[in-house]
C-alpha positions as CSV (number, residue, x, y, z in Angstrom):
1,M,79.0,35.0,-18.4
2,N,77.8,33.1,-15.4
3,F,75.4,34.7,-12.9
4,F,75.3,32.2,-10.1
5,D,73.9,29.1,-11.7
6,W,72.7,30.8,-14.8
7,Q,74.5,31.3,-18.1
8,I,73.8,34.7,-19.6
9,D,75.1,35.6,-23.1
10,M,75.0,39.3,-24.1
11,V,76.0,41.4,-27.0
12,E,79.2,43.5,-26.7
13,S,77.2,46.7,-26.5
14,L,76.0,45.7,-23.0
15,K,77.9,45.8,-19.8
16,P,76.9,43.9,-16.6
17,Y,77.4,45.2,-13.0
18,I,77.0,42.4,-10.4
19,D,76.3,42.7,-6.7
20,K,77.2,39.2,-5.5
21,E,76.3,39.8,-1.9
22,N,72.6,40.7,-2.8
23,K,72.5,38.4,-5.9
24,R,71.6,41.2,-8.3
25,M,72.8,42.3,-11.7
26,A,72.2,45.5,-13.7
27,V,72.9,45.5,-17.4
28,L,73.8,48.9,-18.9
29,T,75.1,50.2,-22.1
30,N,78.9,50.3,-22.5
31,E,78.7,54.1,-21.9
32,D,76.8,53.5,-18.6
33,D,74.1,55.9,-19.7
34,E,71.0,53.5,-19.8
35,I,69.9,50.5,-17.7
36,H,68.4,47.9,-20.0
37,I,67.5,45.2,-17.4
38,A,68.0,44.3,-13.8
39,L,68.1,40.7,-12.6
40,E,67.9,39.3,-9.1
41,F,67.0,36.2,-7.1
42,D,63.9,36.1,-4.9
43,E,63.5,34.4,-1.6
44,N,63.0,31.0,-3.3
45,N,66.1,31.5,-5.4
46,N,64.1,32.1,-8.6
47,L,65.6,34.4,-11.2
48,V,63.4,37.6,-11.5
49,M,64.0,39.9,-14.5
50,H,63.0,43.6,-14.5
51,P,63.4,44.7,-18.2
52,R,63.5,48.5,-18.7
53,W,63.7,49.3,-22.4
54,N,65.3,48.1,-25.7
55,I,66.1,44.6,-24.5
56,N,65.3,41.3,-26.0
57,I,65.5,38.2,-23.8
58,T,65.9,34.8,-25.6
59,I,65.7,31.6,-23.6
60,L,68.4,29.3,-25.0
61,G,67.9,26.4,-22.6
62,D,67.6,25.5,-19.0
63,K,69.1,28.4,-17.0
64,H,70.6,29.9,-20.2
65,L,69.6,33.3,-21.5
66,K,70.7,35.6,-24.3
67,L,70.3,39.4,-24.0
68,T,70.3,41.6,-27.1
69,T,69.1,45.1,-28.1
70,N,67.2,46.4,-31.1
71,S,70.0,48.8,-31.9
């Protein structure tokens, strides 16, 4: 999926919720019971990640991430 100018790949057990107006995204489980990570852009348009729990972040390239869980 694309999140502004970033490509973010994620496993099927994760579901993104995007707030385009505020340039934010929360990634939850498919059941919407746990937040795994929140992403947002700062005032300089840098991507800022706020990992919560059980999330692996893999950098695949320039502006390309993969999100997975341990379970």
